N, C-alpha and C positions, 0 to 999 in steps of 0.2 A: 467655398468657391466664389460666392458673391462677394465676400469680404476681400478676397485676393484681387478680384476685378476692380473693386472700389479703390483699393490701395494703389493698384497700377495706374488708374486714371488720375488719382491725386498726385502721384509721383510725376506723371506726365505733365500735369498742370504746373507744378512747381518748377520742374526742369525747363519747360518751355518758356516760362515767365522770366527766369534768370537769364536764359539764353538770349531772349529778345532784347533785354536791357543792355547786355554786353554788346550785342550786334549793332544796336543804334549808336552807341558811343564810338565804336570803331569805324563804321561804314557809312554813316549819314552824309559826310562830305562827298564821297564818291557817288552816292545816290542822287544828291543835289546836282552834281556835275552832269550826270547822265540825263536827268530830267530837263535841265536847262538846254542841253544840246538837242534833245528831242523836240523841245518846244521852239527852238530857234528856226526861223523861216528863211534865213539867208545862208549862203555858203560860208562855212567856217574856214578861216585860214590862219596863218601865223600872226598876221597883223591884228585880227579882231578876236583871237581865241581868248585872251585874258578878259576882254570886255564882255564876251559872251558868258563866261563862267562866273566872274566876280561881279558883273553888272555894274551898278553905280559905285561900287567900291574898288573898281579896277585900278584907279589912280594910286591906291595905297600899296600896290604890289602884292605878290603872292603871300608873303609871310603875314603882313598886317591885315590882309584881306581874307585870311583863312577863316576867322570867325563868321564871316558872311555866308559860309557854306554850311552853317548850322541853323538855318531859319526853321521856324515851326517845330522846334524840338519837342514841345509838349504834344502836338498833334502826331508827330512821327513816333514818339515813344508809345503813345496810346494805341496808335494803329498797329505798329510792329509787334508789340507784346500781345495784343489781342489776336492778331493774325497768326502769330506763331503758336499760341495756345490752341486756337481753332484748327489750324492746319495740321500740326504734328499730332495733337491728341485726337482730333476728329478722324484723320485718315487712318490712324492706328486702330481706332475702335471699329470703323467701317470695314477695314481690311480684315480684322479678326472675325467680324461678323460673317463676311463672305467665306472666309476659310472654314469656319465652323458649320455653316449652313448651306453654302452653295458651291463648294469647291468642285464637286463632281460635275456640276453644270458647266462651269468654266472649262474644265478639262475636256468635256465631251465636245464643246464648241471649238476650243482653241488648241486642243491637244494637251497631253500630260506635261510636256516640257514647257509649254507657254502658258499654262493655266495660272501659275503663281504670278508671272509677270503681268498678265492681264488683270488679275485681282488687285495688284498694287496700282496699276495704271487706272483702272475704272474707279476704284475708291478714291484715288487722288483727284481724278477729273470731277467727280461728283462733289467732293469737298471744295474744289477750286471754284466751281460754279456758285456754291453757297457763299463764297466770299463777297458776293454782291451786297450782303447785309452790312459789310464793313465799309462800303463806299463813302459815306459821309466823312469818316476820319481820313480816308485816303485822299479825297478831294481837297479837304482843308490842308492836308500836308503838302500836296502838290502845289496848291495855290500859294502857300507860304514860301515854297521853294522857287517858283518861277514867276509869280505875279503877286508879290506881297502887298502891293497897293490895294488889291481887291479885299484884303482883310483889315486894312488900317482903320483904327478907331471903331472896330466892330467887336462886340462881345459874343461869346459862343452861344449863349441863350438867345440873344437877339437874332443871330445868324440862322439858327435852327427854326425859330418862329417865322422869320421872314422868307427864307429860301425853301424850306420843306423839301419838296420833291426835286428841286434843283440840285440838292446834295446827292442825288442819284444819277446825275448827268453821266451819260456814257455807259449805263449799266449793260446795255446789249453788247457793246464792244468789249466790256470787261469780261462778260461771260464767254464771248468768242475768243478772248485771249486766254482766260484761265482754263477752259475746258481742255484744249490741246496742250497748253503749257504744263498744267499739273499732271495730265495723262503722261506726257513725255518724261517729266521729272521723276515721278515715283516709279513708273514702268521701267525707265532706263536704269535707274538705280538698282532695282531688283535684277534686271537683266545682266548688268555688268558684274554684280556681286556673284551671280550664278556662273557666268561664262568665264570670268577672270579668276575668281577665287573659290569657286565650287561651293558657295554658301547658299543655303536654302532661305526662304523668304523671311523667317523670324530668327535665323541664326545670329549670334552675337558677332559683330565685326570688330576688328582692331582699329586703332586710330589711323594707321596707314591705309587700311582697306576703305574706311569711311572717306578719307581724303581723295583717293583715286576715283572711286565710284561716284561720289558727290560732284567732283569736278567735271567728270565726263557728262553726267546727267544734267547738271545745271547749264553747261554750255549748250547741250542739245535743246534744253528747254528755252533758253534765251533766243536762240536762232529761230525756233518754231513760233514763238509768241511775239517776236520783235515788231512785225508790221502792225498787229493789233494794239500793241503797247504804245506805239507812237501815236496812233489815232486816238486812243483812250486818253493819253496825256494831254494832247492838244484840246480835246473837248473839255477836259476837267480844268485846264489852266486858264480858260477864258473868264471874262467877267460874268458874275452871276446874272442869269436871265438873258444873256446875249450869246449863248452858245450856238455855233453853226452845227448842223447835223453831220453825222459821220460821213455820209456819202459825199456831201459837199467838200468836206476836208480831204477825202480821198481824191476827188477830181482835181482840186486845187494843187494837191501835192504832186500828182502825176503831171499836171500841166506846167507848173512853175518850177518844180524841184527835181522831177525825174523819179524813176523807180527806186533809186538808191536812197531816197529820203525816208523810205519805210524802214531803213536799217540805221537811221541816225542814232547816235549814242550807243550803238551795239558794242563798240570796243570798251568804253568805260563800264558798260553793264556786265560784259564778260569779266572784266577786271575786278568788279566789285561784287557782283552777285555770285560768281563762282566761288571765290574764297569765303564770301558771306554765308552761303548755304553750307559749305563745308564746315566752317567755324560753328555756326549755330546748330547744325545737326550733331556734330561731335560733342559740343558742350551739352546740348540737350540730352543726348543719349547717356553721357557720363553721369549727369546729375539725376536723370531718371533712375538709373541703376542705384546711385548713392541714396536717393530718397526712398527707393523701394527697400533697401537694406535697413535704413533708419526706421521706417514704418514697421518692418518685421520685428526689429529689436524692441521697439516701444509696445508692440502687441504681444510681447512675450515669446517671440520666435515662432509664432504660429504660421 
């Protein structure tokens, strides 16, 4: 039994890693676009849209300026692969722990029908809060996307030595974003699989079922977490050591940009994160099954 669990975890690690690499290659430009829109403090219109997205490369046009949407690829790959491994594997392990040890407690509090949904949601939320540990990579990725000058002529080792806890800027807002965001993502996915397709929490889903439920769940997650995500991005995009606190950013946004500013970049985020989560989840699940089969074969079919 222990061997089966170890093989399952190893398969999850391998599948999540490959999924994260593919995800970065396809969706990093859209992620950069969303980050630059969220960090922009002026009203975006047709006349300044290209300059907002391509920044100093806007004069090159969209085709020749496309490579500028791949800044910080090393940071992005390190962050995304680590995040996917942690999120997919961690949530699955914690979910199965709750199912095996505390399912009756969830059902007694939330009811038999909602117990599984809440197990997925709570395990996702707890894992989401733990993503604070990955903040240094996330901050370096965001700075490379929206404020590359902050990283110019600076080595990684020197940055870590000099900045230390500055690399955890916005950790409170990250927790406030991730807790409800991951709660919604994993909870909604289990809810829609149950309501639309009649699948139980650990039932195998088809490619189409993954696509439908992941699209709905990711859209709900984006809308719930968008305000906190905008605040977090603005905190992390500033120069090292010069960050305004979150409440000051909130007050300035309301005063100068209006309430709609909390949803800046939400359209490209829905357009990128929705398909991105569907893609990464589908690829990860397929590869996890594939690696599980390979490990069983190599273990003599045990």
